[in-house]
C-alpha positions, -999 to 999 in steps of 0.1 A, spaced: 677 -360 524 663 -380 553 626 -382 543 610 -392 577 612 -376 611 615 -395 644 578 -402 645 579 -419 611 560 -391 593 572 -375 561 595 -348 573 578 -314 576 610 -297 564 606 -315 531 569 -306 527 568 -272 511 544 -246 526 517 -235 503 534 -201 496 565 -219 485 549 -243 460 552 -219 431 588 -210 437 599 -246 443 580 -260 413 591 -232 389 627 -239 399 621 -276 396 607 -271 362 637 -250 352 661 -276 366 641 -304 347 642 -285 314 679 -276 319 687 -312 327 666 -324 298 684 -300 275 718 -312 287 706 -348 285 694 -341 249 728 -327 240 745 -358 255 721 -381 237 726 -364 204 764 -365 208 763 -402 217 740 -410 188 763 -392 164 793 -412 177 776 -446 181 759 -444 147 794 -443 132 807 -471 154 778 -495 151 756 -508 124 718 -504 119 715 -541 127 732 -536 161 706 -510 170 678 -531 156 686 -563 175 688 -544 208 655 -526 200 639 -560 196 646 -567 233 641 -532 248 607 -531 231 596 -555 259 621 -549 287 613 -512 290 576 -520 297 587 -542 327 613 -516 338 586 -491 343 566 -513 367 565 -490 398 584 -462 381 551 -453 364 526 -460 391 541 -458 426 559 -425 418 526 -407 409 508 -424 439 535 -411 463 536 -376 449 499 -372 448 490 -385 483 481 -360 509 500 -379 537 530 -403 538 547 -422 566 576 -446 568 553 -476 573 534 -470 541 567 -462 522 582 -494 534 552 -515 524 554 -499 489 591 -505 487 588 -542 494 558 -547 471 576 -529 442 609 -547 448 592 -581 449 573 -573 417 604 -561 399 623 -592 409 597 -615 396 594 -596 364 632 -597 360 634 -634 364 605 -640 341 620 -618 314 654 -635 317 637 -668 308 618 -654 278 648 -651 255 640 -682 234 604 -671 230 616 -637 216 641 -655 194 613 -676 179 591 -645 175 618 -625 157 637 -654 141 668 -639 156 689 -659 181 710 -629 192 681 -617 213 686 -646 238 717 -634 256 706 -597 252 673 -606 270 691 -622 299 714 -591 303 685 -566 300 666 -584 328 692 -568 352 679 -533 343 643 -543 354 654 -551 389 678 -521 393 651 -497 381 626 -512 405 649 -507 434 653 -470 426 616 -461 425 608 -453 462 638 -430 469 632 -411 437 595 -408 444 602 -394 479 626 -369 465 599 -357 440 573 -355 468 597 -332 486 600 -312 453 637 -319 451 636 -318 413 671 -303 409 686 -333 428 666 -358 407 676 -341 375 713 -340 385 711 -377 393 696 -385 359 722 -364 341 751 -381 358 736 -416 351 731 -407 314 766 -394 311 781 -426 326 759 -447 303 770 -428 272 807 -431 282 803 -468 287 787 -474 253 812 -453 234 842 -468 251 830 -503 244 819 -494 209 854 -482 201 867 -515 215 845 -534 190 819 -548 213 791 -541 188 756 -544 202 770 -553 236 781 -517 239 745 -506 238 734 -533 264 762 -523 288 751 -487 285 716 -496 295 728 -515 326 751 -487 336 722 -462 333 700 -483 356 728 -490 381 739 -454 383 704 -441 388 697 -466 416 729 -458 435 725 -421 432 688 -422 443 697 -440 475 726 -417 482 704 -386 479 674 -401 498 689 -418 528 665 -442 547 662 -478 556 628 -494 547 612 -512 576 596 -546 575 561 -548 559 532 -541 584 495 -534 582 488 -499 570 454 -486 559 469 -465 531 486 -494 514 456 -509 495 443 -476 480 478 -465 471 486 -497 454 452 -495 435 461 -460 423 496 -472 413 482 -502 394 456 -480 375 485 -457 366 507 -485 355 479 -501 336 475 -469 317 512 -467 311 511 -503 298 484 -496 273 502 -465 262 535 -484 260 518 -510 239 505 -483 215 540 -466 214 559 -498 208 536 -518 186 554 -502 156 588 -515 167 574 -550 170 557 -549 136 587 -535 118 611 -560 135 587 -589 130 579 -582 93 611 -565 80 640 -576 103 666 -561 125 683 -537 99 651 -520 88 641 -518 125 674 -500 132 667 -474 105 631 -470 117 641 -468 154 666 -440 148 639 -419 130 614 -427 157 637 -418 185 643 -383 171 606 -379 166 598 -385 203 627 -365 216 606 -333 220 581 -352 240 606 -370 263 627 -339 269 599 -314 274 564 -326 280 570 -359 298 600 -344 317 576 -318 332 549 -343 341 558 -348 377 563 -310 382 529 -303 365 512 -329 387 526 -315 419 516 -280 409 481 -286 394 471 -309 422 470 -279 445 441 -265 425 418 -296 423 391 -277 442 393 -245 421 382 -255 386 384 -220 372 420 -214 382 428 -250 372 414 -244 336 430 -210 334 466 -222 339 462 -255 321 450 -237 290 479 -213 292 503 -243 294 486 -259 264 492 -227 245 529 -228 254 532 -264 243 514 -256 210 537 -226 204 568 -248 207 555 -280 191 540 -265 160 572 -246 153 592 -279 156 567 -297 133 571 -271 105 609 -268 107 618 -305 111 595 -316 83 617 -294 60 651 -301 74 647 -337 87 669 -354 61 697 -330 65 695 -333 103 698 -371 101 727 -368 77 746 -345 100 739 -365 132 742 -401 119 761 -400 86 754 -409 50 746 -446 57 715 -435 77 697 -419 47 667 -442 50 662 -429 86 661 -394 72 634 -402 47 613 -419 74 618 -390 98 603 -364 74 571 -384 76 572 -383 114 579 -346 118 544 -332 111 531 -350 141 555 -335 167 532 -307 177 502 -329 181 523 -354 202 534 -327 226 498 -316 231 486 -351 235 511 -359 263 496 -331 285 464 -351 291 486 -371 315 489 -340 336 452 -336 339 443 -372 348 469 -375 375 467 -340 390 430 -346 398 436 -381 411 417 -399 383 441 -426 373 410 -448 366 398 -425 338 434 -424 325 435 -462 323 401 -463 305 413 -438 280 444 -458 275 423 -487 262 408 -464 236 442 -450 227 456 -485 223 427 -497 200 428 -466 178 466 -466 174 468 -504 167 443 -500 139 463 -472 123 496 -490 126 484 -523 113 469 -506 83 501 -485 78 523 -517 78 510 -523 43 534 -495 32 563 -508 53 582 -484 77 570 -453 58 534 -463 62 540 -469 100 554 -434 104 525 -418 85 501 -438 106 516 -424 138 511 -388 126 475 -394 117 467 -412 149 481 -383 170 461 -357 151 429 -378 154 430 -386 192 446 -354 207 414 -333 211 392 -362 223 420 -371 248 422 -336 263 384 -332 264 379 -365 282 407 -358 307 395 -323 315 357 -332 316 357 -334 355 371 -299 356 347 -285 330 373 -283 302 356 -281 268 368 -287 233 360 -252 223 384 -237 248 412 -261 238 407 -253 201 406 -216 209 441 -219 224 459 -240 198 444 -233 164 464 -201 157 497 -220 163 486 -248 139 477 -222 112 510 -204 118 529 -237 114 513 -246 81 517 -211 67 554 -209 77 562 -244 65 546 -240 30 560 -205 26 595 -217 35 593 -246 11 586 -223 -18 611 -196 -7 639 -223 -4 630 -234 -39 640 -201 -53 675 -203 -38 694 -226 -63 725 -231 -42 705 -247 -14 696 -276 -35 731 -281 -50 751 -278 -17 765 -313 -10 782 -331 18 779 -325 56 787 -288 51 760 -284 25 735 -301 47 745 -279 76 741 -247 55 708 -259 42 695 -268 77 706 -235 92 692 -214 63 658 -231 61 654 -232 99 660 -194 102 636 -187 74 609 -210 89 614 -196 124 611 -160 113 579 -167 93 564 -188 121 570 -160 147 556 -134 123 525 -155 117 520 -161 154 523 -123 161 499 -115 133 473 -141 144 474 -130 180 476 -94 170 504 -87 194 535 -101 212 516 -119 239 528 -155 232 564 -143 230 561 -124 262 546 -155 278 576 -176 268 601 -149 280 584 -146 314 584 -183 319 621 -186 310 629 -158 334 610 -176 362 628 -208 355 661 -192 362 649 -170 391 663 -176 425 641 -150 442 623 -154 474 590 -172 476 559 -152 469 532 -147 494 507 -175 495 479 -152 483 497 -147 450 506 -183 445 500 -199 411 510 -233 398 546 -236 388 557 -248 354 525 -232 341 529 -197 327 509 -167 338 481 -164 313 482 -135 289 450 -115 294 440 -115 258 445 -153 256 429 -161 289 398 -140 282 393 -158 248 394 -193 261 382 -194 297 
């Protein structure tokens, strides 16, 4: 894609007409979810292999470094991306300015991080982090160089291309780590995989979005765009601090091996969020931003999307709480039993986490990164209090603290984000409470039913864990769907999911502009919409 025309304006051919937004965004959401699903499969397969090749300490010592490096990697990636997607107009002069600002910032951060190895070694009392820090600094620069071309592709709603690039990069990263793991490289296999991921993503982005940035020049849009980007990154930084304080506390207090166990449980806990909610963020922003001036339609489709996320998230919470230990045993092996025990404490928070992540859609789609940043300060303070208190009970206490914090802050976060659009707590609760109740009923009932099947408890080994996981999951899913149907007095939620899946795979022609609705947000079911709007 050549993003700019001969006049230096964002190419009209890449700017979808209003009547095409729905079609392009639905297909983009479908491609994103498909890519996310394939990426999830690749990640699970790689985790299964690498967990048997490497030790918990290998994973833990790398996590000590990535806890900090990933914050710096996202400079620009979380900020300039949203600013470029959200802007009404874009030209090559503004894009060039943003490229050089982001590249310079990424270079400075990479150099600074490379020199911080000894400080991290003193902090963790672990000298192995020094060379790992120097190598991880490369990923900061490479990620920064890929920000602008990826953002322009997303502005043009080329989500399938972006998803394909991400999938290829992840595949190459996994192959690199596994090959080096087999060769006995230990934690360096993980570090090499991180560098391969950043390098492949950067090369692929520039191949797909072919343009040469001009030299910096004065442009009236630069200052407000950078301000928007910095507010967005500031919110990301506060959220990142909240999401990674636990890694620091566990590594600092307990050491690299306990951190390795904890990190594997945490990574599985956040997979639904990273593969579904956050993967759809750019698509949702691009779609919802078209309805900033129509608060009624905005609320209508947002609430329907919240219902869909609750349907999926609460089902996962109930099931994974029951089968978490068996899942870890199958994926990672017997030596990771401690991770399985920690994961069962994480699992009840998956549904709340999925819902919480959607407040990002609201803030950015209405252009209020400033409010998002202010909420981030509240989030950071509340989460820090929970985690510090939870540390008293070691890694298990940290996991329980995460779950409690999500359930405490989700409703206030959604209300605060949606206040400018008239979104009330009552309407949010009206959408999600039935799924919460269905999850609790299904989980408790499945626990007691499984208790009356003696051979489930006595089955041993990987095959026994697989049989137990499959049986319990089928029972729980059946009870959950039945409870949802009973509480909604009909098949509405199931039809909603089915319609959305059909649209994700549809290649039909664009609808007329008069019938356009935001993509990646399902058509509201009349009974649900009437209840909550």
